[in-house]
Every structure is written in structure tokens, then in C-alpha cells.
Legacy VTK file of the C-alpha trace (Angstrom):
# vtk DataFile Version 3.0
C-alpha trace
ASCII
DATASET POLYDATA
POINTS 367 float
-21.994 2.280 -2.740
-23.472 -0.298 -5.404
-21.757 0.022 -8.691
-18.056 -0.677 -8.758
-15.754 -0.244 -11.678
-12.315 -1.741 -11.717
-9.452 -0.750 -13.870
-7.010 -3.978 -14.504
-7.655 -7.233 -14.918
-4.653 -8.617 -13.180
-4.311 -10.261 -9.825
-5.286 -7.197 -7.573
-8.042 -6.439 -9.621
-9.413 -9.831 -9.341
-8.842 -9.826 -5.647
-10.712 -6.635 -5.279
-13.595 -7.920 -7.624
-14.346 -10.619 -5.439
-14.278 -8.599 -1.980
-16.446 -6.177 -3.836
-18.659 -9.046 -4.881
-18.557 -10.377 -1.355
-19.878 -7.025 -0.083
-22.847 -7.475 -2.363
-21.994 -4.792 -4.658
-22.222 -4.629 -8.417
-18.688 -5.081 -10.350
-17.209 -4.449 -13.674
-13.769 -4.894 -14.658
-11.913 -3.406 -17.790
-8.878 -3.753 -19.150
-6.716 -2.824 -22.359
-5.972 -6.297 -23.024
-8.651 -8.733 -24.135
-6.475 -11.720 -23.032
-6.454 -10.355 -19.558
-10.347 -10.316 -19.356
-10.354 -13.940 -20.792
-7.626 -14.931 -17.854
-9.915 -13.235 -15.307
-12.998 -15.327 -16.277
-11.580 -18.817 -17.105
-8.108 -18.899 -15.051
-7.473 -16.372 -12.332
-10.868 -15.865 -10.595
-12.339 -19.648 -10.641
-8.771 -20.966 -9.549
-8.966 -18.609 -6.349
-12.727 -18.524 -5.559
-13.783 -22.044 -6.884
-15.922 -20.583 -10.103
-16.362 -17.494 -12.120
-18.950 -15.104 -10.804
-21.406 -14.417 -13.726
-22.658 -11.229 -12.283
-19.215 -9.265 -13.000
-18.991 -7.427 -16.188
-15.905 -7.621 -18.302
-15.477 -4.588 -20.651
-12.422 -3.383 -22.937
-11.424 -0.323 -21.994
-12.923 1.642 -24.693
-16.429 0.206 -24.256
-16.905 0.332 -20.474
-19.704 2.644 -19.173
-18.829 6.143 -17.714
-20.508 8.328 -15.229
-22.624 5.341 -13.688
-20.360 4.265 -11.031
-19.866 5.794 -7.334
-16.853 3.573 -6.463
-13.708 3.165 -8.933
-11.039 1.150 -8.091
-7.416 1.428 -10.071
-5.705 -1.644 -10.102
-3.079 -0.970 -12.847
0.320 -0.224 -12.933
1.862 2.594 -10.486
2.627 4.908 -13.718
-0.930 5.089 -14.856
-2.636 5.386 -11.643
-2.697 9.133 -11.494
-4.134 9.623 -15.027
-6.741 6.972 -14.034
-7.649 8.146 -10.567
-7.931 11.603 -11.686
-10.237 11.089 -14.494
-12.233 8.864 -11.657
-12.672 11.988 -9.891
-13.873 13.667 -13.078
-16.170 11.158 -14.002
-17.847 11.634 -10.748
-17.049 8.774 -8.445
-17.634 9.697 -4.876
-14.865 6.842 -3.862
-11.664 6.012 -5.362
-9.433 3.340 -4.569
-5.988 3.487 -6.061
-3.601 0.308 -5.611
-0.286 0.888 -3.792
2.217 2.427 -4.470
0.092 5.445 -5.323
2.241 6.693 -8.153
5.553 6.926 -9.832
8.567 8.346 -7.725
8.553 11.882 -9.708
5.160 12.715 -7.962
3.618 13.659 -11.223
-0.035 14.622 -10.699
0.052 13.717 -7.017
-0.924 17.446 -6.014
-3.094 17.685 -8.825
-4.997 14.360 -7.653
-5.409 15.867 -3.994
-6.725 19.318 -5.129
-8.833 17.866 -7.517
-10.538 15.020 -5.185
-10.985 17.759 -2.339
-12.758 20.090 -4.840
-14.950 17.299 -5.748
-15.684 16.289 -2.405
-14.389 12.870 -3.647
-12.878 10.319 -0.797
-9.630 8.842 -2.086
-8.057 5.649 -0.534
-4.871 3.880 -1.038
-4.298 0.173 -1.205
-2.287 -0.324 2.093
-4.341 -3.035 3.341
-1.972 -4.243 5.834
-2.362 -0.996 7.777
-5.945 -1.743 8.334
-5.825 -5.587 9.195
-6.890 -6.465 12.281
-3.451 -7.354 13.708
-2.290 -3.950 12.590
-5.111 -2.318 14.269
-4.508 -4.316 17.299
-0.627 -3.189 17.488
-1.746 0.513 16.655
-4.273 0.274 19.539
-1.735 -1.002 21.999
0.604 1.902 20.873
-1.702 4.479 21.170
-3.029 3.632 24.663
0.706 3.259 25.754
0.337 -0.222 27.037
3.918 -0.394 27.638
4.758 3.213 27.481
6.188 5.897 25.163
7.763 4.555 21.734
11.563 4.990 21.762
12.228 3.481 18.488
10.224 1.728 15.860
11.555 -0.856 13.236
9.477 -2.437 10.203
10.532 -4.962 7.524
8.689 -6.413 4.535
11.427 -8.597 3.084
10.065 -10.918 0.512
11.515 -12.764 -2.600
9.085 -11.722 -5.240
8.689 -15.048 -6.630
5.580 -15.186 -5.067
4.361 -12.361 -7.039
5.455 -13.926 -10.366
3.633 -17.179 -9.488
0.503 -14.926 -9.162
1.209 -13.820 -12.389
2.308 -16.760 -14.634
1.736 -14.907 -17.828
4.764 -13.173 -16.691
8.248 -14.125 -17.279
10.124 -12.293 -14.689
10.244 -8.303 -13.441
11.151 -6.783 -17.185
7.857 -7.821 -18.142
6.191 -5.536 -15.778
6.590 -2.280 -14.095
8.184 -4.283 -11.176
11.557 -4.174 -12.816
11.620 -0.259 -13.029
11.941 1.602 -10.170
11.053 4.936 -12.192
7.607 3.179 -12.914
7.020 2.797 -9.288
8.562 -1.035 -9.006
11.646 -2.286 -7.270
11.678 -3.243 -3.599
10.976 0.508 -2.378
7.663 0.538 -4.230
6.475 -2.827 -4.381
6.874 -3.345 -0.668
6.151 0.140 0.607
3.842 -1.506 3.033
6.549 -1.339 5.546
7.114 2.500 4.805
3.471 2.825 5.177
3.050 0.645 8.291
5.768 2.688 10.056
4.116 6.046 9.160
0.715 4.303 10.761
2.453 3.001 13.827
4.195 6.370 14.408
0.648 8.285 13.663
-0.829 6.293 16.511
1.912 6.521 18.836
2.257 10.206 18.494
5.793 10.237 17.492
5.454 12.428 14.459
5.761 12.495 10.707
8.613 11.594 8.804
10.991 14.440 8.257
14.303 13.032 7.337
15.267 9.881 4.880
18.583 8.153 4.724
18.785 5.207 2.301
20.949 2.565 1.061
19.785 0.730 -1.766
21.201 -2.167 -4.149
19.955 -1.230 -7.637
19.832 -4.196 -10.252
20.665 -3.007 -14.006
21.451 -5.082 -16.817
20.427 -3.101 -19.699
16.939 -3.524 -19.525
15.597 -3.828 -16.072
16.675 -0.910 -13.322
15.242 -1.539 -9.880
16.297 -1.598 -6.489
16.100 -5.409 -5.022
17.374 -4.106 -1.429
16.301 -0.880 0.234
17.561 -0.077 3.581
15.951 3.168 5.398
16.497 5.256 8.347
14.117 7.894 9.538
13.909 10.914 11.978
10.594 12.132 12.846
9.284 15.803 13.542
9.755 14.872 16.993
13.196 13.685 16.904
12.532 9.802 17.092
14.629 7.720 14.742
13.838 4.182 13.403
14.323 1.943 10.700
12.519 -0.016 7.464
13.788 -2.888 5.408
12.425 -3.871 2.174
13.567 -6.314 -0.292
12.681 -8.583 -2.897
15.179 -11.391 -2.196
14.460 -12.635 1.082
13.548 -16.323 1.548
11.330 -17.368 3.735
9.290 -14.289 4.062
9.752 -12.003 7.079
6.968 -9.337 7.561
7.580 -7.652 10.909
7.409 -4.735 13.016
8.654 -3.542 16.369
7.918 -0.804 18.622
10.546 -0.496 21.523
8.744 1.457 24.319
9.808 2.856 27.510
8.259 0.030 29.714
8.465 -2.955 27.007
8.062 -3.768 23.349
5.207 -4.476 20.960
5.785 -6.753 17.867
3.545 -7.403 14.759
4.045 -10.651 12.636
2.446 -11.041 9.650
1.808 -14.652 8.334
4.552 -16.013 10.614
2.326 -19.301 10.513
0.215 -20.273 7.924
-3.223 -17.811 7.845
-2.050 -16.251 10.927
-0.980 -12.911 12.245
0.250 -12.238 15.527
0.863 -9.493 18.010
3.083 -9.941 20.769
3.017 -7.353 23.689
6.100 -7.581 26.536
6.743 -5.387 29.681
9.871 -4.925 31.134
8.953 -7.034 34.243
8.458 -10.120 32.107
4.697 -10.168 31.436
4.005 -11.271 28.027
0.789 -11.802 25.924
-0.021 -12.989 22.494
-2.694 -12.403 20.163
-3.046 -14.678 17.280
-5.412 -13.491 14.441
-6.507 -16.353 11.373
-7.382 -14.981 8.134
-6.965 -15.783 4.371
-5.859 -13.723 1.753
-9.245 -13.158 0.477
-10.081 -11.618 3.921
-7.050 -9.125 3.582
-9.450 -7.452 0.642
-12.699 -7.815 2.009
-11.431 -6.042 5.427
-10.271 -3.416 3.253
-13.872 -3.024 1.555
-15.280 -3.006 4.916
-13.280 -0.334 6.376
-13.874 1.736 3.303
-17.707 1.313 3.770
-17.470 2.165 7.547
-15.211 5.132 7.071
-17.621 6.722 4.758
-20.701 6.059 6.750
-18.815 7.812 9.887
-17.342 10.513 7.831
-14.062 9.843 8.812
-12.490 8.903 5.662
-9.660 11.302 6.123
-8.667 9.806 9.442
-8.178 6.452 7.675
-5.040 4.551 8.003
-5.505 4.141 4.167
-6.760 7.685 3.078
-5.068 9.369 -0.114
-3.076 11.749 2.701
-1.479 8.879 3.962
-0.679 7.346 0.942
0.748 10.730 -0.296
2.886 10.876 2.551
4.509 7.407 2.068
4.977 8.345 -1.504
7.182 11.358 -0.346
9.157 8.849 1.603
9.746 6.714 -1.530
10.960 9.647 -3.658
13.111 10.787 -0.700
14.835 7.216 -0.384
15.611 6.985 -3.952
16.879 10.825 -3.906
18.898 9.838 -0.822
20.572 6.750 -2.221
21.250 8.431 -5.591
22.860 11.348 -3.901
24.585 9.658 -1.072
23.250 12.219 1.476
19.848 12.281 3.876
16.799 14.017 2.442
14.449 16.172 4.172
10.720 16.335 3.563
9.068 19.637 4.017
5.109 18.800 3.997
4.042 22.594 3.758
5.436 22.562 -0.037
2.778 20.144 -1.127
2.705 16.462 -2.685
5.714 17.715 -4.992
9.252 16.835 -5.476
9.689 20.609 -4.686
9.142 19.035 -0.832
12.509 17.103 -0.708
15.847 18.832 -0.146
19.106 17.321 -0.266
20.871 17.842 3.503
24.693 17.838 2.095
LINES 1 368
367 0 1 2 3 4 5 6 7 8 9 10 11 12 13 14 15 16 17 18 19 20 21 22 23 24 25 26 27 28 29 30 31 32 33 34 35 36 37 38 39 40 41 42 43 44 45 46 47 48 49 50 51 52 53 54 55 56 57 58 59 60 61 62 63 64 65 66 67 68 69 70 71 72 73 74 75 76 77 78 79 80 81 82 83 84 85 86 87 88 89 90 91 92 93 94 95 96 97 98 99 100 101 102 103 104 105 106 107 108 109 110 111 112 113 114 115 116 117 118 119 120 121 122 123 124 125 126 127 128 129 130 131 132 133 134 135 136 137 138 139 140 141 142 143 144 145 146 147 148 149 150 151 152 153 154 155 156 157 158 159 160 161 162 163 164 165 166 167 168 169 170 171 172 173 174 175 176 177 178 179 180 181 182 183 184 185 186 187 188 189 190 191 192 193 194 195 196 197 198 199 200 201 202 203 204 205 206 207 208 209 210 211 212 213 214 215 216 217 218 219 220 221 222 223 224 225 226 227 228 229 230 231 232 233 234 235 236 237 238 239 240 241 242 243 244 245 246 247 248 249 250 251 252 253 254 255 256 257 258 259 260 261 262 263 264 265 266 267 268 269 270 271 272 273 274 275 276 277 278 279 280 281 282 283 284 285 286 287 288 289 290 291 292 293 294 295 296 297 298 299 300 301 302 303 304 305 306 307 308 309 310 311 312 313 314 315 316 317 318 319 320 321 322 323 324 325 326 327 328 329 330 331 332 333 334 335 336 337 338 339 340 341 342 343 344 345 346 347 348 349 350 351 352 353 354 355 356 357 358 359 360 361 362 363 364 365 366
């Protein structure tokens, strides 16, 4: 991979542009808003990385080249992802990375993207970068190797007041100015903090407890005549092997808590993201009292560089479909997001039938 096109000159577009340049790749960024391109060049990029990189091309959307990129990144709001991702596949890109959440909860275009990418032999990834962080890989390895026995239950929390998001986007006044304030566009706690759902699924995969087949949700929606989003999202899962677990996502908790715990037959494994500044921590403790702690230092820029490295290695090794951030994993996460809203709005659990594809028809109310 050498030539990268990034749709979206917002916060995530800048992160991924810098990570791609760090990989030594050529990068062009495009956006529908000329002001966004100006912010990238004059404010966001130099403020984060010291100075603007003159090797990055900036284009208005209707002027950006087509057919010359082997890797296309979609860093726009979720309700635009499917159209742009499908267009990227048709354009001839061999690799596409779509920022999370993959799409809006109605799943429009999800199955079509899956089918079209498969037909075009295009590798699609979804930006759940926490799942391939060094700390998450460490926890996954401990679970896969049954370091403290079989997983009995699994909990993951992403609880973070979203003031930090708006601090990184000072041109926004609040959730009403963006998709974040509208759950149907992929915003709210369930969509924006869906790293927790995705991590639950990733750890479940590595510990062989099965895919989620039943979702029960309790959500707190904020509606003021303009915005309509879930501020708190409490989820309970049951897997195809009968294991139950829990996810909590919210946009109100201060200080931030990003945490996972796998209670196992012979002990537990815990994952902490940013529990110390610039540090992730993995703790493994056995029932006989033996305990070990691994601390991994990183920067936010390192998260995205790790993501680019992961994609490059997965492609070289020919196992992109097995990646924790593969399209299939991202689609599985979207089914759970959709099921969560359906469960809350109908006050009952929702079953997921993966054989019916990545469509709303895969979800059934359990009344």
C-alpha cells in the first residue's frame, strides 16, 4: 500500500493521516467543507503533531482523484459510511478502513457492502482500534491460552463524558451540531462508545464462549426537541454457548473508566485503558493469590499507528478476515447496536440470527 485517500478532515481523519504518513505512505485528504480542510492544515494537524506535513494533499470532495488509490479510509459521520465505503470498493481500492460505528442502526447498505467487498476481493476493516491495541492483544492471549481457566462471565465498560470529544472538535458547540446527538445517525453512547461492545465480542471470540445471540438493553434517551440520543446504555448478553455478560457505555461518567474483566474458573483477567496517563494495564490473578500486572505505555497517536501496522501485517499474511477489526467483526457489532435500540424501545430481549445476514431481519423480539 502506498496511496491513501481519506474521506473526512475532522479529528479522526487527521489521526489516520498522521499514522499513514508515519508508515511512509502517500496521503490525500478530501472533504465537502473547505473550512475543514483549512482547519486541518492550520490548526488540528500542527497542534497535534508539531507542524503541517506539506506532503499531504488536500482536496475538495468533487476534485479529489478517483481510481488511483489502493487504500481508502472513511472518516466521516456514520450515516455516510455505507455510501462512501461501497463507492470505494467500486472505485477499485483493495483495502478500505471505515471508522466506527460502521453504519447507522438501520443497517442500510451493510449486507450490500459485505457482498460487494467479497466479490471485489477487497479487504475491509472497521476502526475499532482498541481491539488491536497491545494491551487488548495481551488480554486476548491470556484468555485464549486459558491462563486462569475458562471464562465464566465477561464485563466491559466504556464510560466517558463526551466533553473530551467536543474539546477535540472546538468548532462544534455540542451534540446537536453533529451525528453524536442522534442515535439514528449512529450517535449516542451505544454507537459512539461501541468499542465496549466490540471488545466484548473480541474477548469472547478469543475465549471461545461464542457469539452474542441475545441482547437485553436499558437506555436513557435524551430528547429536547432537537437532539435524540442515548446518554447511558446498559446491555446484557447471552452467547450461543450460554455464557452471560454485560457491557456499560455512557457519555456522562467523569473521570473516564475504560475497563474489562473476565471472571474465569481459576481467577480473573482485567484490562484497564488509560488508568494512568499514557498507560494501559493488564492484570491476571489466580484464585491461589498469584497476581501479575503488565503496564503498556503509549500515546494516542500510537493507537492509530498500531492500527495501520496491524492492517499491513494482516494483508501480508493473508488473514485479514481473521482480524479483530475485520468487516465481519464490525458487522457483528452493528447487529448488537441495532438489537440494543430495538430491545430498549420494545422493553424485551432481542435475538440475533446470523444466518439471516447483516440486516434488520436478523433481529427478533423475544416477547
